[in-house]
N, C-alpha and C positions, 0 to 999 in steps of 0.2 A: 222402580215405577216407570213408568213410561209417561212422557208429557207432549201434550196435546194441544193444538191452536186453531182457532178457528180463523180460517185464511182471509186474507184482507183483499184479496187479488178479485179486481175487478173486470174479470172475465170468465166464462162456464170451462176453463181449461185449469184441471188439477183437482185434487181432493179438496171436501170442504175442511176436513181435520187435517194438519198436517203434525209431524210427530218431532221438530227438532226446536228447540226451546230457544236457540242462538238466535231463530227468527221472529221471533216474536215482535220484538221491541221494535225491528227494523224494516220490516216489510210491510210498506204500505203506499196501497195503489201502484201496488206492480203489474201495469199494464204494460201492454205490449204499444209501442209510441203509436200504430195505426189504428187503434182501436176504436178512436170517433170519427177515423177515413169514411165512415161511411156516408156521412152526412157532407156533402162539399161546403156547408156555409160556414163548417165551424172546424176548425181542427186546433190540435194540440197536444190529444194523447193523454200519458201521465204527468205531464206537468201540469198542463190546466187540472186536470185529480186533485194531484197535492195543494195549487193554490187556492182550490175552492173550497176544499178540508179545510188550510190552515183559515182561508179567510171567515169559514165559518166558524170556528173552533174560537177565533177570538174575538168574533162580537159577541157569543155567550160566553164567555169571560169576563167581558166589559174590554179587553187590551184594546180592541178598534168600534170606532163608534160606529152605529151601525148607518148612521148618513150617507149620501152617495160620494159628497168629496173624499172623505176618510175612507172611506173603500177603495177610490178609486188609487189614492194616495199609496195608500198599504198593497194593492194589488200591484202599481208600478214597482215598491220596492222589492213584492216578492221575485215579478219576472226578473229582475235584475237581478236578483241576487241566486238563480239558475243561470245565470248566464245567457238571456235569450233579450231579444228586442223588444220591446212594446209595440204592437200596431194596432191602425184605426181596424182593420177587417180581421173578423176574426176567420176568417178563411184562410188568410195569411200567416196565422201563427198567433200568439196568445196576446186578445184584445182587453185592456183592462173594461175598458164599456162594457163587455158581453160578460166578461167573468163578474164584474160587479152587478149586471142587472138578473143574473142565474141566483146570486145572493141574496138580493132584495126581494124577487119574487120566491125564491121557497122561503124565507124568513114569512111573509106576508101570506102565505099558505096557512088557511082558517085552522088547522089540525096544530101545524106546526105554531102560530100565532098564540093558542090558545095555552100550547104547553111551556111554552120559551119564559117562562118567569119561572120553571119547575129544573129547566133541562140542566146538565152538566154535560160537557162533553170533553173527551178521550178520558176515562174513564177504565181503569184496568179491573178484570174480573178474575175469579179463578174459582175452581170446582175441584171437587176430589170426589172419585167410585172406585170400588174394587172390582175388576172384573179377573175370575179365574187364581183369586187371589194374589192379582197383582195391581196396585194400585195405578192408575191412569189421573192424574193430575193434567187439568186444563189450563188453560190462561188466553187471556186476550183483553182487546182493547175496542172498547164500544166507544163508534163515534160520538155518540152523545145518548145519557139516561135521563128519563123522567121520574122525580120521585114524588110519593104520595104524602100527606099530610104525616104522616107517622114515620115518616123517613124508610119505608118500603118502597122498590126501586117498582115503576107503573109500567114502562114505557121503556121499549130499545128501540135507537132511530140509527139505521143506519144509511148515511148519504155517498149517493154512487153517481157518478158525471158524467157515464153514458149519453152518448148525442140517441144512439136507436140500440139496445140492448136487445138481443136473439131471447126467443122464449127460451131458450137452454140457458140461456145468461142469467134471465132472470127467477128460472128455477134454482138456478146454483146460488143468487144470492138471497132466497128466500132459504136453502140449506145454511148460511151461513148467520142469518139471523135466526135463522129457532136454533143453532148451536151458544149461541149468545140466550137466548130465551130459556131456555136449559141449564145454563150454568148459572143465571142471576136470579131463577124462579119466579121470574117477568111472564105476566100471560099475554102481553102484547108487545106485537113487532114490527115497527116500518119501516120498509125500504121508501128511501126518498129519491129518486129522477130524479135533481137538482137541475139539468138541462130542459126538463118540458113539463117539469112540475107536478110529474103524474106519482102518486102515493101509492104504495101495494102493503097490504096489512099481510100480516105475516103471525100463526098460531103456533105456538109451544108444541114439543113432541107430543103425540095420545100417550097417557099414561098405561102404562104392562096392568093386563088383567093379575 
């Protein structure tokens, strides 16, 4: 058996599917620290992405209230847990105000607000196929998945914290989300760029004739 996992790397470097199963549960937002340095007004890199993902997860689970005060307190706690100081100026480091602004704007996006009642965060997904008599088992963790009334998955969401992703990086993200769509049998995928508020739709792989 060969194990594969859609990469959660926030860059265009590396394969979309990786073959080392031991990395599935730990490889979250493995970006280089300078990935977001392209925009001087916001700095933070990998740690910023980790905190944004965690805040979005906790709002969806109900662990953290979506109001500004609760999000700010939680952002400060997460920054401290990573060993970083909280700053006011996002160009100088991790700013609770900037992080909370991203989360609040993301949750207020019309497409996300509409889906929010049916979203579940951090869902493990699995799939298995045979290729040349060798079973290929795939496993991964979807940032958020939305459910139809009958309990079937209707949309896969991938949060991305990039400040200015290149076209190559966006293409890489499309391939990541497409892998999740193929694994879950879902027909609709959304890449949500939480810094800019842009949403990119992704369709599953074409069916083979």
